[in-house]
SEGU-769261 format. One record per residue: residue in three letters; chain; x, y, z of N, C-alpha, C, O, CB in turn. Coordinates in steps of 0.001 Angstrom, whole numbers, m for minus. Glycine has a CB too. Example, Ala and Ser with C-alpha at 12.3 -4.5 7.8 and 13.67 -1.06 7.14 Angstrom:
# residues 2
ATOM type mol      nx      ny      nz     cax     cay     caz      cx      cy      cz      ox      oy      oz     cbx     cby     cbz
ATOM  ALA   A   13190   m5690    7800   12300   m4500    7800   13200   m3300    7800   14236   m3319    8465   11308   m4473    9046
ATOM  SER   A   12850   m2250    7080   13670   m1060    7140   12900      30    7870   13409    1138    8039   14084    m598    5725
***
This chain:
# residues 244
ATOM type mol      nx      ny      nz     cax     cay     caz      cx      cy      cz      ox      oy      oz     cbx     cby     cbz
ATOM  MET   A   92629  137062  101511   93747  136137  101712   93556  134916  100823   92513  134263  100874   93864  135716  103206
ATOM  ARG   A   94551  134610  100017   94435  133490   99093   94728  132175   99783   95503  132116  100738   95368  133677   97915
ATOM  ASP   A   94090  131105   99280   94348  129761   99780   95363  129106   98863   95116  128931   97670   93037  128919   99863
ATOM  LEU   A   96516  128740   99433   97584  128121   98643   97938  126731   99150   98987  126184   98809   98821  128998   98656
ATOM  GLY   A   97056  126166   99967   97443  124957  100672   97214  123657   99954   97514  122603  100515   96746  124905  101915
ATOM  GLY   A   96695  123671   98733   96502  122416   98018   95239  121719   98474   94291  122371   98910   97698  121502   98211
ATOM  ALA   A   95217  120393   98378   94041  119621   98735   93720  119786  100206   94630  119860  101032   94241  118153   98400
ATOM  PRO   A   92395  119846  100560   92036  120064  101956   92577  119016  102911   92823  119320  104078   90566  120114  102082
ATOM  GLY   A   92767  117796  102446   93245  116758  103349   94742  116757  103555   95250  116002  104384   92833  115438  102844
ATOM  SER   A   95457  117586  102821   96913  117577  102935   97352  118097  104285   96658  118905  104902   97545  118407  101826
ATOM  GLY   A   98499  117638  104743   98950  118012  106072   99980  119111  106069   99663  120265  106358   99501  116833  106765
ATOM  GLN   A  101217  118764  105743  102303  119715  105896  102136  120927  104991  101925  120789  103786  103621  119041  105612
ATOM  ALA   A  102234  122121  105582  102092  123352  104816  103321  123568  103939  104457  123359  104366  101879  124557  105755
ATOM  THR   A  103066  123988  102709  104161  124326  101809  104457  125815  101934  104001  126471  102870  103817  123947  100338
ATOM  TYR   A  105216  126336  100992  105501  127767  100950  104886  128347   99688  104873  127683   98651  107033  128042  101000
ATOM  PRO   A  104372  129584   99752  103776  130181   98551  104788  130272   97409  105961  130576   97625  103226  131577   98869
ATOM  ALA   A  104317  130004   96198  105207  130095   95038  105796  131496   94917  106952  131652   94523  104454  129725   93751
ATOM  GLU   A  105004  132519   95254  105498  133892   95171  106685  134123   96099  107590  134895   95783  104383  134872   95506
ATOM  ALA   A  106673  133445   97253  107778  133598   98195  109066  133022   97615  110135  133616   97754  107445  132916   99531
ATOM  LEU   A  108962  131859   96961  110155  131268   96352  110606  132072   95138  111804  132203   94886  109885  129812   95947
ATOM  ASP   A  109645  132614   94381  110012  133494   93268  110839  134674   93773  111813  135081   93140  108749  134002   92535
ATOM  TRP   A  110440  135208   94910  111109  136380   95473  112487  136028   96019  113419  136826   95918  110255  136997   96577
ATOM  LEU   A  112620  134828   96600  113886  134428   97219  114941  134000   96208  116128  134267   96398  113644  133307   98187
ATOM  LEU   A  114519  133340   95141  115469  132730   94217  115871  133705   93116  115020  134418   92583  114875  131462   93604
ATOM  PRO   A  117146  133746   92772  117576  134575   91635  117129  133946   90322  116718  132786   90290  119112  134761   91640
ATOM  ASP   A  117210  134712   89242  116845  134207   87922  117801  133089   87496  118911  132953   88010  116856  135351   86884
ATOM  GLY   A  117331  132314   86555  118164  131248   86023  117915  129931   86726  116823  129691   87242  119618  131619   86135
ATOM  ALA   A  118927  129076   86748  118824  127751   87355  119956  127578   88362  120906  126837   88106  118869  126632   86270
ATOM  PRO   A  119864  128244   89486  120952  128182   90462  121069  126818   91130  120095  126072   91238  120756  129243   91516
ATOM  ARG   A  122272  126516   91572  122494  125341   92425  122119  125752   93845  122642  126731   94377  123999  124820   92346
ATOM  VAL   A  121207  124992   94452  120633  125394   95734  120991  124391   96819  120836  123183   96642  119112  125534   95623
ATOM  LEU   A  121468  124905   97937  121666  124113   99140  120489  124377  100072  120276  125509  100506  123030  124452   99832
ATOM  ASP   A  119725  123329  100377  118649  123401  101372  119284  123021  102700  119452  121838  102999  117418  122446  101008
ATOM  LEU   A  119634  124019  103491  120389  123820  104725  119412  123716  105899  118603  124616  106125  121408  124982  104951
ATOM  GLY   A  119496  122609  106642  118490  122320  107653  117222  121814  106980  116115  122235  107315  118192  123571  108508
ATOM  ALA   A  117397  120911  106031  116305  120500  105143  115215  119713  105844  114096  119638  105336  116849  119682  104019
ATOM  GLY   A  115508  119122  107000  114491  118330  107690  114039  117165  106837  114861  116434  106285  113296  119197  108060
ATOM  THR   A  112716  116990  106729  112177  115881  105949  111956  116253  104485  111470  115432  103707  110875  115408  106559
ATOM  GLY   A  112306  117487  104097  112309  117828  102682  111127  118635  102187  110824  118606  100994  112383  116609  101909
ATOM  ARG   A  110447  119356  103072  109314  120166  102626  109734  121177  101551  109113  121268  100492  108688  120898  103820
ATOM  LEU   A  110798  121934  101844  111284  122913  100872  111989  122224   99713  111877  122662   98568  112232  123914  101544
ATOM  THR   A  112711  121153  100000  113409  120408   98951  112450  120004   97841  112765  120133   96658  114088  119165   99536
ATOM  ARG   A  111277  119515   98232  110292  119063   97246  109894  120199   96301  109802  120003   95089  109046  118506   97953
ATOM  GLN   A  109660  121386   96863  109244  122506   96026  110370  122985   95108  110124  123406   93978  108764  123654   96897
ATOM  LEU   A  111592  122918   95599  112728  123313   94763  112932  122339   93612  113205  122752   92485  114001  123401   95601
ATOM  ARG   A  112800  121047   93896  112946  120044   92848  111840  120181   91807  112077  119962   90619  112934  118637   93450
ATOM  ALA   A  110636  120542   92243  109518  120716   91316  109789  121849   90335  109184  121897   89264  108225  120988   92086
ATOM  ARG   A  110683  122754   90686  111077  123842   89789  112216  123427   88863  112680  124229   88052  111489  125066   90598
ATOM  GLY   A  112663  122191   88979  113731  121702   88122  115110  122143   88556  116044  122113   87754  113494  122144   86733
ATOM  LEU   A  115264  122554   89809  116542  123062   90282  117441  121935   90774  116968  120888   91213  116325  124079   91389
ATOM  ASP   A  118743  122172   90692  119766  121275   91207  119873  121528   92712  120351  122583   93128  121150  121494   90479
ATOM  VAL   A  119435  120572   93525  119317  120766   94977  120137  119724   95716  120163  118554   95334  117841  120695   95421
ATOM  VAL   A  120808  120156   96782  121446  119247   97726  120900  119605   99102  120700  120780   99412  123030  119349   97674
ATOM  ALA   A  120658  118584   99929  120044  118790  101235  121033  118438  102337  121736  117431  102255  118761  117949  101373
ATOM  VAL   A  121083  119272  103365  121940  119040  104530  121090  119213  105786  120311  120160  105888  123174  120018  104540
ATOM  ASP   A  121242  118303  106732  120512  118392  107997  121321  117635  109060  122002  116660  108740  119047  117801  107862
ATOM  PRO   A  121251  118080  110315  122004  117378  111364  121358  116083  111831  122015  115278  112491  122181  118281  112542
ATOM  SER   A  120090  115859  111508  119361  114707  112025  119360  113553  111037  118869  113682  109915  117937  115096  112364
ATOM  GLY   A  119910  112431  111460  119854  111247  110617  118443  110770  110382  118125  110292  109293  120656  110147  111223
ATOM  ALA   A  117578  110890  111396  116186  110469  111249  115470  111306  110200  114723  110774  109379  115454  110567  112587
ATOM  MET   A  115701  112630  110227  115088  113504  109232  115580  113171  107823  114793  113125  106878  115384  114969  109560
ATOM  LEU   A  116879  112942  107692  117435  112638  106380  116914  111306  105844  116755  111144  104634  118957  112614  106449
ATOM  SER   A  116652  110364  106727  116072  109092  106279  114705  109314  105657  114381  108723  104627  115963  108103  107450
ATOM  GLU   A  113891  110178  106290  112582  110519  105727  112748  111200  104372  112019  110901  103427  111793  111432  106694
ATOM  LEU   A  113710  112117  104282  113922  112844  103033  114368  111897  101925  113906  112001  100788  114960  113955  103229
ATOM  ARG   A  115266  110975  102259  115756  110016  101252  114611  109183  100693  114549  108930   99490  116829  109090  101861
ATOM  ARG   A  113700  108755  101573  112585  107935  101105  111684  108719  100156  111191  108179   99166  111773  107416  102291
ATOM  ALA   A  111474  109998  100469  110577  110810   99641  111250  111321   98369  110595  111486   97340  110059  111985  100445
ATOM  HIS   A  112561  111571   98439  113282  112183   97317  114615  111463   97103  115670  112031   97383  113518  113703   97573
ATOM  PRO   A  114585  110240   96619  115831  109471   96478  116816  110080   95488  118000  109746   95510  115513  108066   96051
ATOM  GLU   A  116339  110970   94619  117226  111575   93611  118035  112737   94160  118954  113211   93492  116417  112049   92427
ATOM  VAL   A  117715  113212   95370  118380  114386   95933  119584  113953   96777  119419  113134   97680  117388  115219   96786
ATOM  PRO   A  120781  114473   96516  121932  114181   97379  121689  114746   98779  121247  115886   98926  123240  114770   96775
ATOM  VAL   A  121976  113951   99792  121785  114400  101179  123075  114178  101962  123822  113233  101707  120595  113646  101857
ATOM  HIS   A  123317  115072  102921  124503  114993  103761  124127  115385  105185  123271  116242  105404  125637  115904  103215
ATOM  ARG   A  124769  114757  106126  124548  115111  107521  125510  116230  107917  126726  116086  107795  124730  113875  108441
ATOM  GLY   A  124963  117327  108384  125765  118473  108776  124863  119570  109292  123647  119394  109365  126614  118979  107604
ATOM  ASP   A  125443  120695  109649  124652  121815  110142  125289  123122  109690  126219  123120  108883  124529  121770  111686
ATOM  THR   A  124782  124245  110214  125281  125545  109773  126740  125766  110138  127426  126556  109490  124442  126646  110365
ATOM  ASP   A  127226  125077  111169  128615  125231  111589  129577  124379  110762  130752  124716  110618  128750  124875  113049
ATOM  ARG   A  129058  123262  110217  129905  122308  109489  129104  121802  108288  128322  120859  108406  130366  121108  110419
ATOM  ILE   A  129306  122430  107147  128580  122054  105936  129494  121160  105095  130545  121615  104643  128120  123326  105125
ATOM  PRO   A  129119  119912  104879  130012  118969  104191  129981  119110  102672  129727  118145  101952  129644  117553  104564
ATOM  LEU   A  130245  120334  102192  130285  120605  100766  131547  121388  100442  132101  122048  101322  129027  121377  100313
ATOM  PRO   A  132019  121332   99187  133220  122084   98802  132985  123589   98815  131846  124057   98834  133685  121654   97421
ATOM  ASP   A  134081  124334   98803  134008  125788   98684  133286  126176   97387  133418  125506   96362  135429  126409   98722
ATOM  ALA   A  132522  127269   97456  131876  127858   96280  131092  126832   95466  131143  126837   94236  132915  128517   95396
ATOM  SER   A  130366  125950   96158  129641  124880   95469  128152  125151   95318  127451  124360   94687  129832  123592   96202
ATOM  ALA   A  127644  126254   95885  126220  126578   95791  126051  128034   95381  126801  128908   95815  125502  126307   97136
ATOM  ASP   A  125051  128281   94535  124719  129654   94156  123751  130281   95154  123715  131500   95326  124117  129689   92749
ATOM  VAL   A  122969  129426   95808  121986  129881   96790  121999  128923   97971  122020  127706   97788  120559  129975   96163
ATOM  VAL   A  121986  129465   99177  121736  128684  100389  120397  129146  100947  120222  130322  101267  122899  128854  101452
ATOM  LEU   A  119453  128215  101062  118154  128518  101652  118026  127814  102994  118387  126645  103132  117006  128099  100706
ATOM  ILE   A  117515  128530  103970  117287  127982  105308  115827  128229  105659  115383  129374  105739  118251  128628  106378
ATOM  ALA   A  115089  127151  105866  113673  127253  106174  113450  127042  107668  113957  126085  108254  112862  126232  105353
ATOM  GLU   A  112694  127937  108266  112246  127869  109656  113343  128156  110670  113080  128853  111649  111670  126521  109928
ATOM  ALA   A  114554  127656  110486  115621  127820  111482  116292  129176  111313  117312  129286  110633  116667  126685  111361
ATOM  TRP   A  115726  130199  111924  116260  131552  111786  117213  131921  112893  117919  132924  112780  115146  132542  111745
ATOM  GLN   A  117259  131157  113945  118151  131472  115062  119137  130319  115212  118751  129196  115535  117347  131710  116394
ATOM  TRP   A  120403  130607  114977  121425  129583  114959  122215  129617  116254  122425  130690  116821  122351  129764  113758
ATOM  PRO   A  122661  128447  116738  123363  128416  118030  124717  129122  118012  125137  129666  119034  123560  126990  118460
ATOM  HIS   A  125402  129125  116879  126747  129723  116806  126864  130586  115555  127551  130196  114611  127848  128619  116804
ATOM  PRO   A  126212  131751  115519  126238  132569  114296  127634  132999  113884  127889  133201  112697  125388  133790  114484
ATOM  HIS   A  128553  133144  114850  129909  133554  114491  130637  132464  113708  131612  132748  113012  130701  133910  115745
ATOM  ARG   A  130168  131215  113816  130711  130139  112993  129853  129891  111763  130369  129540  110702  130832  128862  113807
ATOM  ALA   A  128534  130072  111903  127620  129759  110806  127814  130680  109611  127835  130218  108470  126190  129845  111285
ATOM  LEU   A  127954  131971  109860  128033  132915  108736  129258  132687  107852  129110  132639  106631  128051  134335  109259
ATOM  PRO   A  130456  132546  108409  131592  132274  107521  131514  130910  106846  132026  130738  105740  132877  132368  108297
ATOM  GLU   A  130872  129931  107504  130745  128614  106886  129776  128665  105711  130029  128056  104672  130277  127575  107918
ATOM  ILE   A  128680  129381  105865  127745  129554  104751  128423  130326  103622  128269  129986  102449  126459  130291  105218
ATOM  ALA   A  129176  131370  103982  129895  132140  102968  130889  131260  102214  131097  131444  101014  130626  133325  103613
ATOM  ARG   A  131494  130316  102904  132494  129443  102275  131888  128629  101134  132515  128488  100085  133108  128500  103318
ATOM  VAL   A  130678  128091  101318  130096  127212  100302  129379  127992   99199  129024  127417   98170  129126  126240  100953
ATOM  LEU   A  129162  129297   99404  128512  130111   98380  129510  130596   97328  130671  130867   97634  127813  131304   99023
ATOM  THR   A  129047  130699   96106  129836  131349   95073  129864  132860   95343  128925  133385   95943  129257  131043   93656
ATOM  PRO   A  130915  133569   94916  130921  135032   95067  129677  135646   94430  129325  135315   93298  132196  135638   94434
ATOM  GLY   A  129026  136525   95149  127770  137089   94670  126572  136202   94922  125456  136532   94522  127870  137370   93219
ATOM  GLY   A  126796  135062   95593  125710  134126   95887  124735  134687   96906  124983  135723   97523  126273  132813   96390
ATOM  ARG   A  123624  133988   97070  122524  134489   97886  122233  133566   99061  122198  132344   98911  121274  134658   97037
ATOM  LEU   A  122026  134160  100229  121524  133457  101407  120080  133878  101605  119797  135063  101782  122390  133764  102684
ATOM  GLY   A  119153  132909  101577  117738  133200  101737  117170  132485  102951  117548  131354  103256  116968  132804  100484
ATOM  LEU   A  116259  133157  103636  115597  132612  104815  114093  132652  104591  113568  133619  104038  115989  133402  106099
ATOM  ILE   A  113401  131603  105018  111952  131558  104856  111343  130798  106029  111906  129815  106510  111560  130895  103502
ATOM  ARG   A  110191  131268  106477  109477  130542  107527  107993  130867  107458  107589  131976  107110  110044  130891  108924
ATOM  ASN   A  107190  129856  107805  105752  130018  107945  105424  130325  109396  105891  129637  110303  105000  128755  107467
ATOM  ILE   A  104628  131349  109611  104186  131705  110953  102665  131603  110974  101994  132270  110187  104674  133147  111362
ATOM  ARG   A  102116  130790  111851  100661  130729  111971  100131  132080  112457  100682  132678  113382  100233  129589  112940
ATOM  ASP   A   99074  132541  111834   98468  133815  112217   97561  133563  113426   96424  133112  113288   97660  134450  111019
ATOM  GLU   A   98095  133865  114607   97383  133528  115843   96409  134613  116280   95996  134642  117439   98373  133270  116949
ATOM  SER   A   96037  135506  115366   94970  136453  115697   93636  135730  115817   92725  136227  116478   94879  137564  114634
ATOM  ALA   A   93504  134555  115183   92327  133705  115372   92512  132899  116654   93576  132326  116889   92105  132758  114142
ATOM  ASP   A   91459  132860  117488   91561  132238  118809   91972  130773  118726   92816  130320  119499   90239  132355  119542
ATOM  TRP   A   91377  130028  117789   91687  128602  117738   93123  128357  117281   93752  127377  117682   90715  127885  116808
ATOM  VAL   A   93636  129254  116438   95021  129114  115984   95979  129414  117138   97023  128775  117268   95305  130057  114783
ATOM  ALA   A   95613  130397  117978   96430  130680  119162   96467  129470  120093   97516  129143  120649   95885  131913  119914
ATOM  ARG   A   95327  128809  120262   95297  127603  121114   96135  126489  120487   96833  125767  121200   93832  127116  121328
ATOM  LEU   A   96072  126342  119168   96903  125342  118488   98377  125626  118744   99158  124700  118963   96616  125328  116968
ATOM  GLY   A   98763  126902  118719  100147  127276  118996  100568  126905  120400  101706  126489  120616  100338  128754  118785
ATOM  GLU   A   99665  127051  121361   99980  126655  122732  100229  125155  122820  101104  124705  123560   98847  127058  123682
ATOM  ILE   A   99458  124387  122062   99602  122920  122090  100903  122483  121426  101648  121666  121967   98405  122247  121389
ATOM  LEU   A  101164  123043  120245  102322  122598  119469  103622  123251  119916  104704  122713  119682  102098  122881  118008
ATOM  GLY   A  103517  124412  120560  104721  125114  120962  105395  125749  119763  104872  125721  118649  105680  124170  121669
ATOM  GLY   A  106556  126319  120006  107298  126974  118929  107888  128274  119410  107655  128697  120542  106400  127221  117719
ATOM  ALA   A  108648  128902  118550  109325  130143  118912  108327  131271  119076  107371  131379  118308  110369  130513  117863
ATOM  GLY   A  108543  132098  120059  107725  133281  120252  108123  134369  119275  109035  134179  118470  107840  133785  121684
ATOM  PRO   A  107445  135512  119339  107778  136600  118413  109188  137111  118627  109683  137145  119754  106793  137744  118566
ATOM  ASP   A  109831  137509  117542  111167  138074  117634  111330  139122  116557  110448  139313  115720  112248  136981  117508
ATOM  ALA   A  112442  139788  116581  112678  140874  115634  113190  140376  114292  113431  141178  113389  113658  141859  116214
ATOM  GLY   A  113361  139068  114145  113881  138541  112905  115397  138576  112880  116027  139070  113815  113323  139310  111738
ATOM  PRO   A  115982  138055  111814  117433  137938  111749  118115  139266  111448  117584  140105  110719  117818  136924  110707
ATOM  ARG   A  119288  139437  112016  120174  140550  111658  121538  139950  111379  122226  139480  112286  120246  141649  112800
ATOM  LEU   A  121917  139974  110112  123177  139369  109706  124265  140430  109637  123988  141619  109478  123029  138660  108350
ATOM  GLY   A  125501  139977  109759  126634  140874  109661  127579  140438  108570  127216  139605  107739  127363  140954  110978
ATOM  PRO   A  128802  140986  108551  129807  140591  107572  130034  139079  107611  129949  138477  108681  131126  141337  107828
ATOM  PRO   A  130320  138459  106476  130648  139068  105192  129445  139346  104295  129632  139665  103120  131595  138191  104467
ATOM  PHE   A  128226  139240  104801  127049  139413  103969  126628  140873  103895  126932  141680  104773  125908  138568  104496
ATOM  GLY   A  125910  141185  102806  125420  142533  102595  124133  142788  103359  123736  141975  104193  125206  142785  101125
ATOM  PRO   A  123471  143917  103081  122229  144267  103772  121145  143213  103543  121122  142537  102515  121732  145639  103304
ATOM  LEU   A  120256  143089  104518  119180  142107  104478  117900  142766  103970  117523  143845  104427  118954  141481  105877
ATOM  THR   A  117237  142106  103021  115958  142557  102484  114877  141582  102935  115057  140368  102838  116004  142666  100926
ATOM  ARG   A  113738  142113  103433  112690  141249  103987  111333  141577  103366  111091  142701  102926  112621  141399  105520
ATOM  THR   A  110452  140572  103339  109071  140783  102938  108203  139679  103531  108711  138724  104117  108941  140820  101396
ATOM  TRP   A  106874  139821  103371  105918  138885  103955  104847  138551  102918  104505  139374  102069  105276  139477  105246
ATOM  PHE   A  104327  137328  103005  103236  136874  102142  102147  136260  103017  102422  135373  103825  103746  135843  101076
ATOM  ARG   A  100899  136737  102856   99771  136194  103613   99012  135185  102755   98771  135414  101569   98824  137330  104084
ATOM  TRP   A   98642  134072  103371   97893  133043  102670   97213  132153  103697   97430  132305  104899   98815  132212  101735
ATOM  SER   A   96402  131237  103229   95764  130295  104141   95762  128906  103529   95821  128755  102308   94329  130739  104476
ATOM  GLN   A   95695  127910  104368   95687  126509  103950   94352  125892  104361   93993  125919  105538   96891  125719  104578
ATOM  THR   A   93620  125341  103406   92375  124654  103713   92682  123251  104217   93401  122490  103569   91452  124602  102473
ATOM  LEU   A   92133  122920  105372   92418  121641  106013   91140  120937  106439   90120  121574  106705   93327  121843  107216
ATOM  THR   A   91212  119632  106498   90237  118824  107214   90816  118518  108600   91958  118866  108897   89895  117501  106424
ATOM  ALA   A   90013  117866  109437   90525  117448  110739   91726  116521  110571   92713  116631  111298   89423  116750  111554
ATOM  THR   A   91631  115614  109611   92750  114701  109354   93981  115472  108897   95107  115154  109280   92361  113653  108298
ATOM  GLY   A   93747  116497  108066   94861  117297  107588   95557  118054  108703   96783  118163  108709   94387  118260  106548
ATOM  LEU   A   94772  118588  109663   95380  119307  110778   96211  118370  111647   97295  118735  112102   94303  119989  111622
ATOM  LEU   A   95700  117163  111875   96463  116183  112642   97737  115791  111893   98791  115611  112502   95604  114935  112928
ATOM  GLY   A   97632  115661  110567   98817  115354  109783   99837  116463  109828  101038  116204  109904   98440  115077  108364
ATOM  LEU   A   99367  117708  109782  100269  118851  109871  100998  118854  111209  102213  119039  111269   99496  120164  109683
ATOM  ALA   A  100229  118645  112289  100841  118630  113621  101875  117510  113733  102961  117709  114277   99762  118465  114708
ATOM  GLY   A  101529  116344  113218  102424  115200  113342  103644  115268  112461  104628  114574  112719  101690  113967  113041
ATOM  SER   A  103609  116102  111404  104733  116171  110464  105787  117183  110868  106837  117266  110230  104230  116505  109092
ATOM  ARG   A  105528  117960  111920  106514  118944  112360  107776  118224  112834  107701  117147  113427  105935  119840  113490
ATOM  SER   A  108929  118825  112569  110199  118184  112908  110281  117839  114391  110721  116750  114759  111362  119088  112523
ATOM  ALA   A  109854  118778  115243  109924  118525  116682  109052  117352  117080  109407  116599  117987  109509  119763  117461
ATOM  MET   A  107906  117181  116413  107008  116076  116729  107599  114737  116300  107500  113746  117024  105654  116287  116059
ATOM  ILE   A  108211  114713  115126  108779  113461  114622  109830  112919  115585  109977  111706  115729  109396  113671  113227
ATOM  LEU   A  110562  113821  116247  111646  113402  117129  111191  113106  118552  111991  112648  119368  112704  114456  117158
ATOM  LEU   A  109917  113359  118866  109420  113077  120220  109279  111577  120450  109027  110832  119503  108070  113772  120453
ATOM  PRO   A  109438  111118  121699  109065  109741  122018  107592  109498  121687  106783  110426  121712  109339  109436  123509
ATOM  ALA   A  107254  108262  121380  105912  107953  120884  104815  108372  121851  103771  108862  121422  105795  106477  120604
ATOM  ASP   A  105039  108184  123166  103989  108530  124123  103764  110038  124201  102626  110487  124338  104339  107988  125502
ATOM  GLU   A  104843  110826  124115  104702  112279  124152  104045  112789  122881  103229  113710  122919  106064  112948  124346
ATOM  ARG   A  104403  112190  121761  103788  112583  120490  102288  112302  120524  101492  113130  120083  104450  111835  119306
ATOM  ALA   A  101900  111138  121044  100486  110782  121128   99730  111747  122028   98578  112081  121750  100326  109355  121640
ATOM  ALA   A  100371  112199  123111   99717  113123  124042   99441  114474  123374   98391  115078  123594  100586  113322  125299
ATOM  VAL   A  100394  114946  122556  100196  116219  121863   99067  116091  120837   98211  116969  120740  101507  116675  121172
ATOM  LEU   A   99068  115009  120084   98017  114804  119086   96648  114656  119735   95638  115046  119151   98324  113573  118240
ATOM  ALA   A   96610  114098  120939   95339  113999  121661   94795  115386  121990   93584  115607  121944   95513  113178  122951
ATOM  GLN   A   95684  116319  122322   95246  117694  122587   94711  118362  121322   93755  119135  121379   96403  118520  123163
ATOM  VAL   A   95331  118061  120181   94832  118613  118920   93447  118044  118622   92562  118779  118185   95811  118304  117754
ATOM  ARG   A   93245  116748  118852   91920  116147  118649   90880  116787  119566   89738  117003  119161   91974  114630  118896
ATOM  GLN   A   91280  117090  120803   90372  117750  121732   89986  119135  121233   88830  119541  121342   91005  117848  123114
ATOM  LEU   A   90949  119850  120692   90673  121167  120124   89671  121052  118978   88728  121838  118892   91976  121829  119634
ATOM  LEU   A   89877  120076  118103   88972  119875  116974   87556  119542  117431   86579  119927  116788   89495  118769  116075
ATOM  ALA   A   87454  118827  118542   86149  118350  119004   85397  119357  119851   84207  119177  120110   86321  117093  119783
ATOM  THR   A   86070  120422  120291   85439  121326  121254   85409  122793  120832   84534  123531  121285   86141  121218  122552
ATOM  HIS   A   86328  123238  119987   86375  124673  119690   85246  125045  118721   85072  124381  117699   87757  125066  119091
ATOM  PRO   A   84473  126103  119031   83330  126476  118171   83706  126757  116722   82888  126539  115828   82651  127690  118735
ATOM  ALA   A   84925  127236  116463   85325  127547  115091   85608  126297  114267   85688  126368  113040   86547  128433  115100
ATOM  LEU   A   85762  125151  114933   86133  123916  114249   85069  122833  114351   84960  121980  113470   87423  123398  114806
ATOM  LEU   A   84306  122864  115395   83352  121799  115698   82328  121632  114566   81648  122583  114181   82632  122095  117025
ATOM  GLY   A   82235  120419  114051   81232  120087  113040   81548  120569  111634   80712  120428  110741   79935  120645  113446
ATOM  ARG   A   82722  121132  111412   83068  121638  110088   83876  120599  109308   84758  119941  109859   83859  122954  110205
ATOM  ASP   A   83564  120465  108039   84312  119530  107193   85703  120067  106868   86682  119320  106867   83543  119251  105897
ATOM  THR   A   85781  121368  106592   87061  122006  106293   87119  123358  106990   86095  123916  107386   87262  122169  104758
ATOM  PHE   A   88324  123867  107130   88532  125180  107734   89859  125724  107225   90709  124971  106749   88514  125103  109302
ATOM  ALA   A   90029  127048  107330   91225  127707  106799   92186  128019  107933   91817  128661  108916   90853  129000  106035
ATOM  LEU   A   93413  127563  107788   94482  127878  108733   95304  129023  108151   95999  128830  107153   95383  126623  109021
ATOM  PRO   A   95242  130210  108752   95943  131369  108176   97428  131376  108525   97832  130994  109623   95300  132665  108661
ATOM  TYR   A   98217  131817  107569   99663  131908  107732  100175  133268  107275   99541  133960  106478  100361  130791  106953
ATOM  VAL   A  101331  133625  107798  102175  134664  107220  103524  134010  106919  104159  133461  107819  102326  135915  108192
ATOM  THR   A  103958  134065  105677  105279  133549  105311  106248  134715  105282  106078  135660  104512  105249  132811  103929
ATOM  GLU   A  107261  134641  106123  108269  135701  106218  109515  135267  105448  109986  134139  105595  108619  136017  107712
ATOM  CYS   A  110038  136169  104634  111205  135869  103804  112253  136964  103947  111934  138130  104182  110797  135710  102326
ATOM  ALA   A  113499  136564  103802  114602  137525  103813  115731  136981  102954  115935  135769  102885  115095  137806  105265
ATOM  TRP   A  116465  137872  102299  117653  137429  101572  118733  138495  101616  118478  139683  101812  117304  137088  100118
ATOM  THR   A  119964  138005  101421  121130  138868  101366  122132  138230  100418  122016  137048  100094  121748  139092  102785
ATOM  THR   A  123105  138996   99976  124083  138471   99032  125486  138498   99631  125796  139281  100529  124048  139271   97728
ATOM  LEU   A  126305  137624   99104  127707  137572   99478  128495  138442   98507  128489  138166   97307  128239  136106   99482
ATOM  PRO   A  129163  139472   98978  129908  140339   98047  130956  139563   97260  131458  138532   97707  130583  141478   98811
ATOM  THR   A  131269  140078   96093  132267  139428   95242  133680  139892   95540  134637  139334   95003  131953  139682   93792
ATOM  SER   A  133832  140912   96393  135148  141472   96680  135888  140613   97697  135266  139808   98390  135020  142910   97192
ATOM  PRO   A  137211  140770   97800  137984  140006   98774  137551  140243  100208  137889  139447  101084  139430  140335   98638
ATOM  SER   A  136808  141322  100480  136402  141612  101863  135500  140546  102442  135238  140541  103645  135701  142942  101931
ATOM  ARG   A  135014  139626  101590  134169  138546  102099  134893  137701  103135  134250  137003  103918  133699  137665  100957
ATOM  GLN   A  136214  137753  103151  136974  136974  104104  137271  137746  105387  138057  137283  106213  138255  136517  103476
ATOM  SER   A  136660  138906  105564  136891  139708  106759  136442  138962  108004  135573  138093  107922  136164  141046  106656
ATOM  PRO   A  137026  139290  109168  136558  138661  110400  135074  138911  110589  134571  139987  110266  137343  139181  111609
ATOM  VAL   A  134381  137922  111109  132940  137994  111264  132585  138191  112730  133035  137436  113593  132269  136729  110710
ATOM  ARG   A  131775  139210  113007  131299  139438  114364  129956  138773  114531  129153  138786  113599  131207  140942  114680
ATOM  PRO   A  129672  138182  115705  128365  137542  115904  127246  138560  115730  127313  139632  116331  128281  136891  117305
ATOM  PRO   A  126205  138268  114922  125107  139206  114778  124169  139157  115975  124136  138162  116700  124340  138921  113504
ATOM  ALA   A  123412  140218  116184  122379  140229  117216  121102  139629  116652  120761  139859  115492  122125  141667  117738
ATOM  TRP   A  120404  138867  117465  119164  138220  117024  118028  138685  117890  116889  138264  117693  119281  136682  117070
***
């Protein structure tokens, strides 16, 4: 398993370059980072020289993104209401948020902003909880349980999926930074956030796999999927809610 996590002290996990290579079409597409949060994926897309616009429903998240990436246009919106013109993006990427509250509204709205033949890509990092300490970290931080992944319907074509295994080298400070940078943590009240971080510190101080170590590897599986919007008029067909 390769280590792709950058400096050991870094916190927020990025996505493997191979995963973005697989998700993005050739050329220099215009990319909408939908549900951009604080800009983890936005940063990697900009580093590739791509034209990126970020949309997120949280004003607090967008404020963080603006501070880190002032050159990126940002808009407040969500999968149901994307504040962009028709056919304004060649690619829509959605990181982590694979389950949408209103898929029967989200799919036609995403199709609306995509160019004909455009691509919808999904990506998420999943901690590999086969390691005992990683499973305990998951209990502390919470998150979605296992699922069958997304199943999209019309107007999109068949879904193609793949996985990339990697690990991130972290220090204790880096693990605390990773925990604190999660979107759900940023939005917690200060006392609740402090309580969760205290549990992470306890894990670092007591678990045999972590105790006394300067660095350690946090294993991940990055799951990716993409589909295309057909160029035919059938893209405007009625959309049935997909099963998730």
